[in-house]
N, C-alpha and C positions, 0 to 999 in steps of 0.2 A: 537456501531458498531456492525453489522452484524456478527454472528459466535462466538462472545466470550461469550455471555449468553448461548450458546448451551451445552447440556450435554455431557461430555466425554462419548467417544465411537460411537457416531453419527457423520456420513460421513460428509465431508465438501462439500458445492457446489462450484464451480468455483467463483462464483462472490465473496463468502465469503472467499475463498483461496486468490484472487486478493486482498481484503482488509487487509489480514494480510501479503502480501509480505514485506513491511517496516519493519513491526516489524520481522519478521522472518530474515530478512538479516542484521540489528541490534541486534540480539540475546536477543529480550526485549520479546519474546513470553514465556509464562508460559511453563515448561516440556509437560504437556498434550497437550497443544495447538500445541506446535512444533511437536508432535508425530504425530497428527491427520495432520497437514499440509503436513510432509512429507509423511505420507501414501497416503493422496490426489495426491501427484504428481507421486508417483508410480502407479496409477491408472489412470491418465488422461495423455490424448493426447496433450492437449494445454498448461496447467499450465506452465510444465517443460519448456517451450519456451519461456512463457511470463517472468518467472524467470530469464532466461538466458537472454532476454531482457531489462530485469531492471539492470541486473548487469553491462551488456556493457554499458548503458546510464548512470549508475553511474561512471565506468571507466574512458570513454570520457568526462564528464563534471566536473569530479573533484569535489571540494568543493568551495561552494563561501560562502563568508564572507559579512555581513553589509557593510562595508567600499568597497566592489567588486562593488556596486550598485551605480549608481547616483541616484539624489533624485528623478528624474521621474520614473524610473526603480522601486523602491521601492514603489513609489504611484500606479502605476499600477499592481504590484504584489499583494499590499493591495486590491486594487479595484477587482483584479481577486479572490482574494481568499474570500473577502466579498460577489460576486455575487454567486461564488459556494456554499458558507454556505447559503446564503438565498433560492436557488435551493434545497439544502439539505433538509432544515427545512420545505418547501413545498413541500416535496416529489418528486421532479422534477430530473430525472436522463437523 
């Protein structure tokens, strides 16, 4: 993942911050990475809004368990994930 291998003290780029949002919201970032992420939020005009949007999405959607999905929905999500991973592996964004 971009951003995790950078040396402490270097500023995050917006793309790196976006990739860390889930870890930030889950409290899974190491302390130094969390501080860098929060420092980025204070100096960026767009990322705080993105973080707020993700929080709203999470609040509106709640949580989905595997039992909430039909077989077709599960297959569609797995297919979507596999296509995304294949694109990532090929460097397509």
